[in-house]
N, C-alpha and C positions, 0 to 999 in steps of 0.2 A: 806200395808203389803208387796207387791211385791217390792216396792222401797227399803224397809228396808232389804229384803232378798238379793237383788242385791248388796246393799251396803256392807252387811256383807261378801258376797262371794268375792267381790273385795278386801276388806280389808284383808281377809285371804290370798288371792293370793299375795297381796303386802307383807305381813309379811313372806310368804314362800319364797319370792325371795329377800333375804337380800342383802344389799349393791349393788344396781343397780346404776352404775355410767356411766358418759360419758367415752369414751375409747380413747386410743392413740395407734396407730400402730407405730412400730419402728423396726429398724434393729440392731442386735447385731453382731459385727464383731470383730474377733481376729486380731489385727494389725500385728501380726507376721506371721500368716498362711493365712490371707485374707479369712478365712472361715466366712460366714455370714448367719444368720438365721432371720426369721421374728418372731416378738413377738407382743403381745397386752397386755395392762395393763389398770387398772382403771386410770382416769386422776389425781388421787392424788398420783400416783406412786406405788400403791399396786397391788397385785394379777397379777403379770406378768406371762404370759402363752405363751409357745412355740406354734406357729401356723404351721410352715413349718419345717419338718424334713429333707428336701432336702437342701443341701448346696448352697451357692453362690447366694442367693436371695437378691434383693435390691429394693429401691424406691417404697414401698407399698403405695397404695392410696385406701381409702374407696369408695365404690359406694354410691350414694346419699341416698339410703334407708338402708345402713349398712348391706346389705345381702351378698355382695361380696367384694373381694379385688383383685385389679389388681397390678401387680408388674413385674419386669424383673429379669431374672436369667442369670448369665454368663455361658458360655459353659464350662469353666474350670478355675482353679485358675490363677490369674494374666493375664487373657485374657480380651481384650476389646470387645470381641464378646458376644452378649447377645440377648435373645428373650423375648417376652412379654407372661406372663401367667396370668390366672385368677383362683380364687378359692372361695369357700364359706367362709363366715366370721369365721367359726370355723376351717378352715384349710383343710376341706375335699373337694373332687371332684376337683382336680387340672387339668386344661386344658391348653394346649399350644396354643397361638393365632397366633404367627408369627413364620416363619420357615426360615427366611433369617438372615444374620448377622447384628449386630449393630443396634438393636432396643432397646430403653430404655426410661425411664422417662414417663411411661403411666399415664393418668388421665382420669376420667370419664366425660362424658357430663352431664349436670344437670338432664336430663331425664333418665340417666343410660343406654341408648340404644347404645351409641358409646363410643369409647375411642380415645384420641388424644395422640400421642407419637412422640419421635424423631426417625429419621432414618438417619444413617450416611452412606455416600458414599465415597469411596476412590477417590481422585483426579486422573486425567489421568496420572500424573507422579508417582503415587503410594506413594508419600511422606507425604500425609496429608489426613484429612477427611473434608467433608462438611456436615453439619447437616441440614436436612430438617424436615418439620412437616407433619405427615401423620395422616389420620383419618380412623378408622375401624368401620363399623357397626357390633355390636356383634351378631346379628341374621344372617346376610348375610355373614359375614366375608370378605366382600369386602373392600379392602384397597385403599384409594385415597391419592395421594400426593397433598396437598392443597396449598402449598406455596414453592417457590424456594428461601428460605431465610436461611441464616446461623443462626440456632436457637437452643435453649436449654430450658428444663423445661417448656413445654407448658401446659397451664391449661385454662379451659373455664371460661368465666364470668358467674355469677349466672343465667342470663337470657338466656344463650346459644347462644347469638348473636355474641360474640367475643371470640378470643383466645389471651391470654396474654403469653408472653414468654421472656426469657433472650436472649440477643445477645451472640455471642461467641467471646471472646477476642482474638485479634491477638497480642500475647505477643511480646513486643518490638516495637509495632506500635500504638496500640490503646486499650482502654478498652471495656466494654460491657454495654449497657443500657437495660432498660426494654421496650419492644415493645408491640403493640396491632394491631390486624387485625380482619377483619370480619371472621366469622366462615367458609366462603368459600374461604378464602385466600386473599380477596381484601382489599382495603383501609388500607394498611400498614402504620403505623406511630409510632414514638417514643411516649411512654406514659409519660415519664418523660423528663425534660429539657435536651437538648443534653449535652454530656460530653465534657469537654475541652481536647484537645490533649496535649500530653507531659506527663511528669512524675510528681507525681506518676500516674500509670494507675488506673482508678476506674472501678471496675467490680461490676455490680448490678445483684443479683441472687434471686432465690426462690420467684418469684412473686406470691402472693395469694390475690385475691379480696374478700372482706368481703361479707357475704350473701346478704346484702342490696345493693351491687354494688357501694358503696360510698367511700370505702377506699381500699388502696393498701398497703399490707405488703410486705416488701422485705429486703434483707440484702445487704451489700456493703463492698467490700474489696479494700484496696489501697496497691499497690505494686510498688517497684522499682526493679532495676536489678544491679547485680554486676558480674564481670568476675573474676574467680579464675582459673588461668592457661588457659586452652582452653575451660573451661566450664562456661556458663552463668547461674547464679542462681537468682531466685526470692527472694526479700527481703521484708517481710511483714512490712507495715507501720501502719496498723490499720484495725479494723473491726467494722462496725457500722450497726445499725438496725433501720429501719424507718417505720412509718405509714404515707402514703400520702393521703390527702383528694382529691379525684378525681373531686370534684365539685369546690373547691376553688383553688386547686393546692398547698396548703400549706402542708409542711411536718413536722412531729414531730419525732425527734430522741429519741429512747428509751435509758434510762440511764443504758446501759449495758457496762461494761468495754471494752475498745478498744482492749485489748489483748485476748478477747474471740473469738477465731476463730470458725466460725459456720459450721455446717453440717446439715442444714435443719431447717425450721421455719414454724410455722402455728399459726393461731388465735385460741382462745378457749374461752369458757364462754361467748359467745355472744359478742366477741370483747372486753371484759373487761380484757383479759389477752392474753399472748402469750406463746406458748411452743416452746422451741428451743434446739438444740443440740450444744454444744460448748466445746472447749478445750482451756485451758489457755496457750497460747504460748508465745514465746519470740519475741518481735518486734525488728526491725532493726538488725536481725540476719539471715543470709542466711543458716546456718548449719541446716540440718534436725534433727528433734528430734522425739522421740517416742510419737505419738499422741494417746490420750485416751479420747474420747468424752463422756460427760454425758448429761442427759436430765434435763432441767431447766424450771421453770415457772416464767414469769415476769408479775407482776400485773401493768396494765396501770395506775391506779389511785394512788396507793401507791408507785410505782416504786420498790417494793420489789422483789428480786430474790430469788426463793426457789428451792433448789435441789430436783428434783423429783425422779431420779433414776441414780445410778452409778454402775459400775461393777469393780471388782478388776482386771480383765484382759481385758475384751472386751470394744470396743467403742460402744456407743449407739447413733444411728444416724437416720436422715430422719423421724422425727415424723410427724404423720398425725392424727389430732384430729377429733372426731365426737361426736355430742350431744347425750345425752341419750334419746332425744325425738324420735329418729328414730331407736334406737337399739332394737332388740328383747329382751323380758323380760328374756327368758331362752336361753343363748348362746348354751347350749348343746342340748336341745330339739328343738330349732328353732321354737317355738310356733309362730302362726300367729299374735297374739295380740302384739302390740308395747307399750313401756313405755309411749310415748306421748299420745297414744290412751287411755291407762289405766288411766292416770291422768285426761284426759278429761271426761271419764265415771264417775270417782269418783266425779268430780266437778258437773256434772249434776244429780248425784244420790241423792243429798240432797235437 
């Protein structure tokens, strides 16, 4: 009788919480004004919801338990200065974590207790930036510089033992590869085969390691250069997207058109699919064009590309997917019971 009562209560709770889906964080940015806001939506593209009413927010990432979101926010429009912020997953209780210039691309550690992020320093001549990787304990707020490497887009491996990041291209000289190091900054090494020098420059971006630690998802761009008058312009030659097996070293190129210029990529559906932001651009053309990114889903097995979300005006960029197994059942009430736990209880109730 007790088992039946528990089962009925759980079923009623399920029915009262309609349409519980995995979620995708993303940024909506106006290309003309550079105003940018954080949104969340179900991973089928429905129920998009504004999370942050404060402008100039970028690069959001979920905490492992889905309870918090870390992101960076520019100090003003068209500025390269930014700091790291954290908030609850419903957009409430926003707190600033860093108070210096040029902090961006934050990401949580697997245990949710720390974040890793970029920190840019101006070179002594004042003409350029050098990007470093820093680590902050969220409880202590102590910041450590863990590596003197020119780095971008750092993220932890699922076991927390390593940090993967993109190199920073030196335009006109070399491209950028994907690198890995120990979580303390040691044992630095290229994760993918070294890039050949010369043109086109190959830039590898957005590294994401699968939850089982066996696969690496990343994007790649190829560019050359042309001089028009006294100005040197980049000329896009193509954009490609890969999944690399970290055990065998073999890479699989996703069948995404090469004129789809990317602005963020992430795995979804247990590595059965990929969510990515892209804009269909002109290749072999240096002239700037109005970019308007949309969000797409790519099915690994069928190779089907599905448009998830587009906007008549704004670009939708930097998606970050999270499973419904760790999301709260009620995003508004923030109940303590989680969807994954609820499914587990139902399984054992019968």
